[in-house]
N, CA, C and O atoms as a MOPAC input file, in Angstrom:
PM7 MOZYME 1SCF
protein

 N     -8.72600 1    -7.74900 1    15.82500 1
 C     -8.10300 1    -6.63500 1    15.15900 1
 C     -7.94600 1    -6.96600 1    13.68800 1
 O     -7.50100 1    -8.05400 1    13.32200 1
 N     -8.32000 1    -6.01300 1    12.85500 1
 C     -8.18800 1    -6.17900 1    11.40600 1
 C     -7.66300 1    -4.88100 1    10.81300 1
 O     -7.98000 1    -3.78900 1    11.28600 1
 N     -6.85500 1    -5.02000 1     9.76900 1
 C     -6.37300 1    -3.87500 1     9.01400 1
 C     -6.83200 1    -4.03800 1     7.57300 1
 O     -6.77000 1    -5.13000 1     7.00800 1
 N     -7.28900 1    -2.95200 1     6.99200 1
 C     -7.68300 1    -2.94800 1     5.58500 1
 C     -6.75000 1    -2.02800 1     4.81400 1
 O     -6.38500 1    -0.95300 1     5.29000 1
 N     -6.37200 1    -2.45800 1     3.62700 1
 C     -5.55300 1    -1.65800 1     2.72000 1
 C     -6.33300 1    -1.50400 1     1.41900 1
 O     -6.81600 1    -2.48700 1     0.85600 1
 N     -6.45200 1    -0.26800 1     0.94600 1
 C     -7.27200 1     0.03200 1    -0.21900 1
 C     -6.41600 1     0.62100 1    -1.33800 1
 O     -5.59600 1     1.50800 1    -1.10000 1
 N     -6.61100 1     0.12800 1    -2.54700 1
 C     -6.03100 1     0.74300 1    -3.73400 1
 C     -7.18700 1     1.41200 1    -4.46700 1
 O     -8.00200 1     0.74500 1    -5.10400 1
 N     -7.24600 1     2.73100 1    -4.37000 1
 C     -8.36300 1     3.47400 1    -4.95100 1
 C     -8.20000 1     3.62600 1    -6.45500 1
 O     -7.08700 1     3.62900 1    -6.98000 1
 N     -9.34000 1     3.75400 1    -7.14000 1
 C     -9.30800 1     4.09700 1    -8.55800 1
 C     -8.56800 1     5.42400 1    -8.71400 1
 O     -8.57600 1     6.25700 1    -7.80800 1
 N     -7.93700 1     5.61100 1    -9.85600 1
 C     -7.10900 1     6.81100 1   -10.07200 1
 C     -7.89200 1     8.12000 1    -9.96900 1
 O     -7.33200 1     9.12800 1    -9.53900 1
 N     -9.15000 1     8.13100 1   -10.34300 1
 C     -9.91200 1     9.38400 1   -10.35300 1
 C    -10.73900 1     9.61000 1    -9.09100 1
 O    -11.53500 1    10.54900 1    -9.05300 1
 N    -10.58000 1     8.79100 1    -8.06700 1
 C    -11.37200 1     8.90500 1    -6.83900 1
 C    -10.63700 1     9.77100 1    -5.82300 1
 O     -9.42900 1     9.63700 1    -5.62300 1
 N    -11.39300 1    10.66300 1    -5.18900 1
 C    -10.85400 1    11.47700 1    -4.10900 1
 C    -11.74100 1    11.26500 1    -2.88600 1
 O    -12.86300 1    11.76800 1    -2.83400 1
 N    -11.24600 1    10.53100 1    -1.91900 1
 C    -12.00100 1    10.32000 1    -0.69200 1
 C    -12.01200 1    11.61900 1     0.09900 1
 O    -11.01500 1    12.34100 1     0.11100 1
 N    -13.10800 1    11.92400 1     0.75300 1
 C    -13.33300 1    13.15500 1     1.50800 1
 C    -13.25500 1    14.38300 1     0.60500 1
 O    -13.16800 1    15.50900 1     1.09400 1
 N    -13.28500 1    14.16900 1    -0.71300 1
 C    -13.24300 1    15.26500 1    -1.65100 1
 C    -11.88300 1    15.92600 1    -1.81900 1
 O    -11.75200 1    16.89000 1    -2.57300 1
 N    -10.86900 1    15.41800 1    -1.12600 1
 C     -9.57000 1    16.08200 1    -1.20500 1
 C     -8.37800 1    15.13500 1    -1.20400 1
 O     -7.26600 1    15.56300 1    -1.51600 1
 N     -8.56300 1    13.90100 1    -0.87300 1
 C     -7.44300 1    12.97200 1    -0.77100 1
 C     -6.96000 1    12.59600 1    -2.16800 1
 O     -7.73800 1    12.13800 1    -3.00400 1
 N     -5.69000 1    12.79200 1    -2.40200 1
 C     -5.13100 1    12.43500 1    -3.69900 1
 C     -4.28000 1    11.17100 1    -3.60500 1
 O     -3.78600 1    10.68100 1    -4.62100 1
 N     -4.10700 1    10.65000 1    -2.41500 1
 C     -3.32700 1     9.43100 1    -2.24300 1
 C     -4.10400 1     8.24900 1    -2.80300 1
 O     -5.30100 1     8.11500 1    -2.54600 1
 N     -3.44900 1     7.41200 1    -3.55000 1
 C     -4.11900 1     6.27200 1    -4.16600 1
 C     -4.20900 1     5.06800 1    -3.22300 1
 O     -5.06600 1     4.20200 1    -3.40300 1
 N     -3.33500 1     5.01200 1    -2.22700 1
 C     -3.29900 1     3.87500 1    -1.30300 1
 C     -3.59200 1     4.35100 1     0.11000 1
 O     -2.86700 1     5.17700 1     0.66400 1
 N     -4.65800 1     3.82200 1     0.68100 1
 C     -5.07200 1     4.19500 1     2.03200 1
 C     -5.18300 1     2.94600 1     2.89600 1
 O     -5.30800 1     1.83200 1     2.38800 1
 N     -5.13600 1     3.15000 1     4.20100 1
 C     -5.25900 1     2.03800 1     5.13800 1
 C     -6.16900 1     2.42500 1     6.29000 1
 O     -6.24500 1     3.58900 1     6.68600 1
 N     -6.84700 1     1.43600 1     6.81200 1
 C     -7.67900 1     1.60300 1     8.00000 1
 C     -7.19300 1     0.54900 1     8.99000 1
 O     -7.37100 1    -0.64900 1     8.77200 1
 N     -6.57700 1     1.00500 1    10.08100 1
 C     -5.94100 1     0.09200 1    11.02700 1
 C     -6.80700 1    -0.16900 1    12.24600 1
 O     -7.62900 1     0.65600 1    12.64200 1
 N     -6.59700 1    -1.34600 1    12.83100 1
 C     -7.20800 1    -1.73600 1    14.10500 1
 C     -8.72900 1    -1.61100 1    14.09200 1
 O     -9.32600 1    -0.99500 1    14.97500 1
 N     -9.33500 1    -2.20400 1    13.08100 1
 C    -10.79100 1    -2.19700 1    12.95200 1
 C    -11.36000 1    -3.33800 1    13.79300 1
 O    -10.93100 1    -4.48500 1    13.67200 1
 N    -12.31300 1    -3.01600 1    14.62900 1
 C    -12.96200 1    -4.02400 1    15.46000 1
 C    -14.39400 1    -4.20700 1    14.96300 1
 O    -15.21200 1    -3.29700 1    15.09800 1
 N    -14.70700 1    -5.36200 1    14.39300 1
 C    -16.06500 1    -5.57100 1    13.86300 1
 C    -17.11800 1    -5.35500 1    14.94600 1
 O    -16.97700 1    -5.83800 1    16.07000 1
 N    -18.14900 1    -4.63900 1    14.60000 1
 C    -19.24300 1    -4.40100 1    15.52400 1
 C    -18.99200 1    -3.27300 1    16.50600 1
 O    -19.91800 1    -2.83200 1    17.18600 1
 N    -17.74900 1    -2.79400 1    16.59300 1
 C    -17.43600 1    -1.71600 1    17.52100 1
 C    -16.96300 1    -0.45900 1    16.81100 1
 O    -16.61000 1     0.52400 1    17.46200 1
 N    -16.95100 1    -0.47700 1    15.47700 1
 C    -16.51300 1     0.72200 1    14.75900 1
 C    -17.60800 1     1.77300 1    14.83500 1
 O    -18.79700 1     1.46600 1    14.92300 1
 N    -17.17000 1     3.00900 1    14.79900 1
 C    -18.11900 1     4.10700 1    14.78800 1
 C    -18.80200 1     4.20500 1    13.43800 1
 O    -18.38600 1     3.56800 1    12.47000 1
 N    -19.83300 1     4.99000 1    13.38200 1
 C    -20.57800 1     5.17900 1    12.13600 1
 C    -19.68200 1     5.74400 1    11.04300 1
 O    -19.78500 1     5.33800 1     9.88600 1
 N    -18.80300 1     6.67700 1    11.39800 1
 C    -17.89600 1     7.26600 1    10.40500 1
 C    -17.04300 1     6.18500 1     9.75200 1
 O    -16.93600 1     6.14400 1     8.52600 1
 N    -16.44200 1     5.31800 1    10.54000 1
 C    -15.57600 1     4.27400 1     9.99000 1
 C    -16.35400 1     3.30300 1     9.11600 1
 O    -15.84600 1     2.87300 1     8.08100 1
 N    -17.56100 1     2.95100 1     9.50200 1
 C    -18.36700 1     2.02000 1     8.71300 1
 C    -18.74600 1     2.63900 1     7.36900 1
 O    -18.66000 1     1.97500 1     6.33600 1
 N    -19.15900 1     3.89200 1     7.37300 1
 C    -19.53300 1     4.57800 1     6.13300 1
 C    -18.29600 1     4.76200 1     5.26300 1
 O    -18.35000 1     4.54100 1     4.05300 1
 N    -17.18300 1     5.16500 1     5.86900 1
 C    -15.94400 1     5.34900 1     5.11000 1
 C    -15.50400 1     4.03600 1     4.48600 1
 O    -15.11900 1     4.01200 1     3.31700 1
 N    -15.55300 1     2.94700 1     5.23500 1
 C    -15.13900 1     1.64400 1     4.73600 1
 C    -15.99000 1     1.22400 1     3.53200 1
 O    -15.45500 1     0.73800 1     2.53600 1
 N    -17.29400 1     1.40700 1     3.62000 1
 C    -18.18000 1     1.05300 1     2.50900 1
 C    -17.84300 1     1.85100 1     1.24900 1
 O    -17.82100 1     1.29900 1     0.14900 1
 N    -17.58200 1     3.14000 1     1.41100 1
 C    -17.21500 1     3.98000 1     0.26800 1
 C    -15.86000 1     3.57600 1    -0.30300 1
 O    -15.67700 1     3.54800 1    -1.52000 1
 N    -14.92400 1     3.26600 1     0.56900 1
 C    -13.58500 1     2.86400 1     0.12000 1
 C    -13.65300 1     1.53900 1    -0.64200 1
 O    -12.99400 1     1.38500 1    -1.67000 1
 N    -14.43400 1     0.59100 1    -0.15300 1
 C    -14.58800 1    -0.69500 1    -0.85600 1
 C    -15.18400 1    -0.45300 1    -2.24200 1
 O    -14.71400 1    -1.01000 1    -3.23400 1
 N    -16.21600 1     0.37600 1    -2.29800 1
 C    -16.90700 1     0.64300 1    -3.56200 1
 C    -15.97600 1     1.30500 1    -4.58000 1
 O    -16.06600 1     1.02200 1    -5.77400 1
 N    -15.08800 1     2.17800 1    -4.11900 1
 C    -14.23900 1     2.94800 1    -5.01700 1
 C    -12.82300 1     2.39800 1    -5.17500 1
 O    -11.94900 1     3.08300 1    -5.70500 1
 N    -12.59500 1     1.17900 1    -4.72500 1
 C    -11.26400 1     0.57700 1    -4.81000 1
 C    -11.18200 1    -0.43800 1    -5.93500 1
 O    -12.16100 1    -1.10600 1    -6.27100 1
 N     -9.99200 1    -0.53700 1    -6.50800 1
 C     -9.75400 1    -1.59000 1    -7.49300 1
 C     -9.33600 1    -2.87800 1    -6.79300 1
 O     -9.66000 1    -3.98000 1    -7.23500 1
 N     -8.60400 1    -2.71200 1    -5.68300 1
 C     -8.21200 1    -3.87500 1    -4.88600 1
 C     -8.27600 1    -3.51900 1    -3.40300 1
 O     -8.02900 1    -2.37800 1    -3.01100 1
 N     -8.61300 1    -4.52300 1    -2.58500 1
 C     -8.66800 1    -4.34700 1    -1.13100 1
 C     -8.05600 1    -5.58500 1    -0.48800 1
 O     -8.36800 1    -6.71700 1    -0.85800 1
 N     -7.17700 1    -5.34400 1     0.48300 1
 C     -6.56600 1    -6.43500 1     1.23600 1
 C     -7.05500 1    -6.37200 1     2.67100 1
 O     -7.27000 1    -5.29100 1     3.21900 1
 N     -7.22900 1    -7.53700 1     3.27400 1
 C     -7.60500 1    -7.65800 1     4.68200 1
 C     -6.47200 1    -8.36800 1     5.41000 1
 O     -6.03800 1    -9.44600 1     5.00400 1
 N     -5.99700 1    -7.75100 1     6.49500 1
 C     -4.96800 1    -8.36600 1     7.32500 1
 C     -5.58100 1    -8.63900 1     8.68700 1
 O     -6.06700 1    -7.72500 1     9.35300 1
 N     -5.55700 1    -9.90000 1     9.09900 1
 C     -6.07600 1   -10.26100 1    10.41100 1
 C     -5.20100 1   -11.36600 1    11.00400 1
 O     -4.09800 1   -11.60500 1    10.51200 1
 N     -5.66800 1   -12.03200 1    12.03600 1
 C     -4.88100 1   -13.07500 1    12.70000 1
 C     -4.55800 1   -14.24400 1    11.77000 1
 O     -3.61000 1   -14.98600 1    12.02800 1
 N     -5.31500 1   -14.41700 1    10.71200 1
 C     -5.08300 1   -15.51600 1     9.77000 1
 C     -4.09800 1   -15.15600 1     8.66900 1
 O     -3.77300 1   -16.00700 1     7.84100 1
 N     -3.61200 1   -13.91600 1     8.63700 1
 C     -2.69700 1   -13.47900 1     7.58900 1
 C     -3.33400 1   -12.39300 1     6.74400 1
 O     -4.22200 1   -11.67600 1     7.20400 1
 N     -2.87600 1   -12.27600 1     5.50600 1
 C     -3.37600 1   -11.24900 1     4.59400 1
 C     -4.04200 1   -11.91900 1     3.40700 1
 O     -3.51800 1   -12.88100 1     2.84700 1
 N     -5.20800 1   -11.39900 1     3.02900 1
 C     -5.97300 1   -11.94000 1     1.91200 1
 C     -6.45000 1   -10.80000 1     1.02100 1
 O     -6.87100 1    -9.75200 1     1.51100 1
 N     -6.38200 1   -11.00700 1    -0.27000 1
 C     -6.95700 1   -10.06200 1    -1.22000 1
 C     -8.45300 1   -10.33300 1    -1.24500 1
 O     -8.88600 1   -11.40300 1    -1.67400 1
 N     -9.24900 1    -9.36300 1    -0.78500 1
 C    -10.69300 1    -9.59900 1    -0.70000 1
 C    -11.46500 1    -8.93900 1    -1.83300 1
 O    -12.64300 1    -9.23300 1    -2.03700 1
 N    -10.80500 1    -8.04500 1    -2.57600 1
 C    -11.42700 1    -7.46700 1    -3.77000 1
 C    -10.32200 1    -7.25000 1    -4.79100 1
 O     -9.26500 1    -6.70100 1    -4.47900 1
 N    -10.58000 1    -7.68300 1    -5.99500 1
 C     -9.60800 1    -7.51000 1    -7.07000 1
 C    -10.30600 1    -7.56000 1    -8.40600 1
 O    -11.50700 1    -7.82000 1    -8.48100 1
 N     -9.55500 1    -7.31100 1    -9.46300 1
 C    -10.15000 1    -7.37700 1   -10.80300 1
 C    -10.73600 1    -8.76100 1   -11.08500 1
 O    -10.18800 1    -9.77600 1   -10.65400 1
 N    -11.83400 1    -8.79100 1   -11.80000 1
 C    -12.50600 1   -10.05700 1   -12.11400 1
 C    -11.59600 1   -10.97400 1   -12.91800 1
 O    -11.67500 1   -12.19500 1   -12.79100 1
 N    -10.73900 1   -10.39900 1   -13.73900 1
 C     -9.85700 1   -11.21000 1   -14.58500 1
 C     -8.59800 1   -11.66600 1   -13.86800 1
 O     -7.78400 1   -12.38400 1   -14.45000 1
 N     -8.42200 1   -11.25800 1   -12.60200 1
 C     -7.22400 1   -11.61800 1   -11.85200 1
 C     -7.26000 1   -13.10100 1   -11.49900 1
 O     -8.21100 1   -13.56400 1   -10.87000 1
 N     -6.23700 1   -13.84500 1   -11.89700 1
 C     -6.19300 1   -15.28800 1   -11.62600 1
 C     -5.60600 1   -15.59800 1   -10.25600 1
 O     -5.61600 1   -16.75300 1    -9.82800 1
 N     -5.09400 1   -14.58700 1    -9.56100 1
 C     -4.47500 1   -14.82600 1    -8.25600 1
 C     -5.42100 1   -14.48000 1    -7.11300 1
 O     -4.97900 1   -14.07600 1    -6.03800 1
 N     -6.70500 1   -14.63400 1    -7.34100 1
 C     -7.71100 1   -14.23600 1    -6.35500 1
 C     -7.39900 1   -14.81900 1    -4.98300 1
 O     -7.20100 1   -16.02500 1    -4.84100 1
 N     -7.35700 1   -13.96300 1    -3.98600 1
 C     -7.13300 1   -14.38200 1    -2.61400 1
 C     -5.67000 1   -14.45900 1    -2.23000 1
 O     -5.33600 1   -14.33900 1    -1.05200 1
 N     -4.78100 1   -14.65800 1    -3.21100 1
 C     -3.35100 1   -14.73800 1    -2.90900 1
 C     -2.73500 1   -13.34600 1    -2.87700 1
 O     -3.21400 1   -12.42800 1    -3.54400 1
 N     -1.67600 1   -13.20000 1    -2.10000 1
 C     -1.04900 1   -11.89800 1    -1.92200 1
 C      0.42300 1   -11.98900 1    -2.29800 1
 O      1.12600 1   -12.90900 1    -1.87900 1
 N      0.87800 1   -11.03400 1    -3.08500 1
 C      2.29000 1   -10.90500 1    -3.42500 1
 C      2.95600 1   -10.21600 1    -2.23400 1
 O      2.66500 1    -9.05400 1    -1.94800 1
 N      3.84600 1   -10.92500 1    -1.54100 1
 C      4.45400 1   -10.39900 1    -0.31900 1
 C      5.25400 1    -9.11000 1    -0.56100 1
 O      5.20900 1    -8.19800 1     0.26400 1
 N      5.97700 1    -9.02600 1    -1.67000 1
 C      6.74200 1    -7.81200 1    -1.96600 1
 C      5.81300 1    -6.62900 1    -2.21200 1
 O      6.09000 1    -5.51400 1    -1.77200 1
 N      4.72200 1    -6.87400 1    -2.91000 1
 C      3.75900 1    -5.80700 1    -3.15800 1
 C      3.13100 1    -5.34100 1    -1.84700 1
 O      2.89900 1    -4.14700 1    -1.65700 1
 N      2.85800 1    -6.27500 1    -0.94900 1
 C      2.25300 1    -5.92700 1     0.33600 1
 C      3.19600 1    -5.05200 1     1.16300 1
 O      2.74900 1    -4.08200 1     1.77600 1
 N      4.46900 1    -5.36900 1     1.19300 1
 C      5.43700 1    -4.54800 1     1.93400 1
 C      5.46700 1    -3.14600 1     1.34900 1
 O      5.45600 1    -2.16400 1     2.09100 1
 N      5.50400 1    -3.04200 1     0.02100 1
 C      5.49600 1    -1.75100 1    -0.65400 1
 C      4.22300 1    -0.98300 1    -0.30200 1
 O      4.27200 1     0.21200 1    -0.01100 1
 N      3.10400 1    -1.66300 1    -0.32900 1
 C      1.81900 1    -1.05300 1    -0.01300 1
 C      1.81300 1    -0.49000 1     1.40400 1
 O      1.34600 1     0.62700 1     1.62500 1
 N      2.32500 1    -1.24800 1     2.36000 1
 C      2.35700 1    -0.79100 1     3.75100 1
 C      3.24400 1     0.44000 1     3.92700 1
 O      2.98400 1     1.28400 1     4.78400 1
 N      4.28300 1     0.53200 1     3.11700 1
 C      5.19300 1     1.67100 1     3.22200 1
 C      4.60600 1     2.95700 1     2.65400 1
 O      4.90000 1     4.04000 1     3.16200 1
 N      3.79200 1     2.86300 1     1.62500 1
 C      3.30200 1     4.07500 1     0.96100 1
 C      1.88100 1     4.48000 1     1.33100 1
 O      1.47600 1     5.60400 1     1.03400 1
 N      1.11300 1     3.60500 1     1.96700 1
 C     -0.28900 1     3.94200 1     2.24700 1
 C     -0.39400 1     4.99200 1     3.35300 1
 O      0.49300 1     5.12400 1     4.19600 1
 N     -1.48600 1     5.72200 1     3.32600 1
 C     -1.77300 1     6.72200 1     4.35700 1
 C     -2.90200 1     6.19900 1     5.23000 1
 O     -3.89600 1     5.66700 1     4.73400 1
 N     -2.73600 1     6.35700 1     6.51800 1
 C     -3.75900 1     5.96200 1     7.48900 1
 C     -4.91100 1     6.95800 1     7.41500 1
 O     -4.67600 1     8.16600 1     7.39700 1
 N     -6.13700 1     6.47900 1     7.37400 1
 C     -7.27600 1     7.39800 1     7.27500 1
 C     -7.37900 1     8.28600 1     8.50400 1
 O     -7.95600 1     9.37100 1     8.43000 1
 N     -6.83500 1     7.85300 1     9.62800 1
 C     -6.87800 1     8.67000 1    10.83400 1
 C     -6.03800 1     9.93400 1    10.69100 1
 O     -6.26800 1    10.91800 1    11.39300 1
 N     -5.06600 1     9.90700 1     9.78400 1
 C     -4.18400 1    11.07500 1     9.60100 1
 C     -4.73000 1    12.05200 1     8.57000 1
 O     -4.11300 1    13.08800 1     8.32200 1
 N     -5.87000 1    11.74600 1     7.96500 1
 C     -6.41500 1    12.63500 1     6.92500 1
 C     -7.25200 1    13.74600 1     7.52600 1
 O     -7.78500 1    14.58200 1     6.79600 1

């Protein structure tokens, strides 16, 4: 089981209508996701400024600004805030 959290660029609208800047994709099973989830995930990664992966090993920042010196490390307070405000893609 893996959860992804996406911080989208300010001008990006996923599905052409989503205005939420923080989205999440929960309970992703590698190799068993449907085509929709795989295509959506690729688009979300491409259009995100930062992406976090949560799995059995903890949470890791897997995409961030090139100039970010905290690559891979996660601010726990920011992560809690992110989990509270993000929208699940299943609810869109």
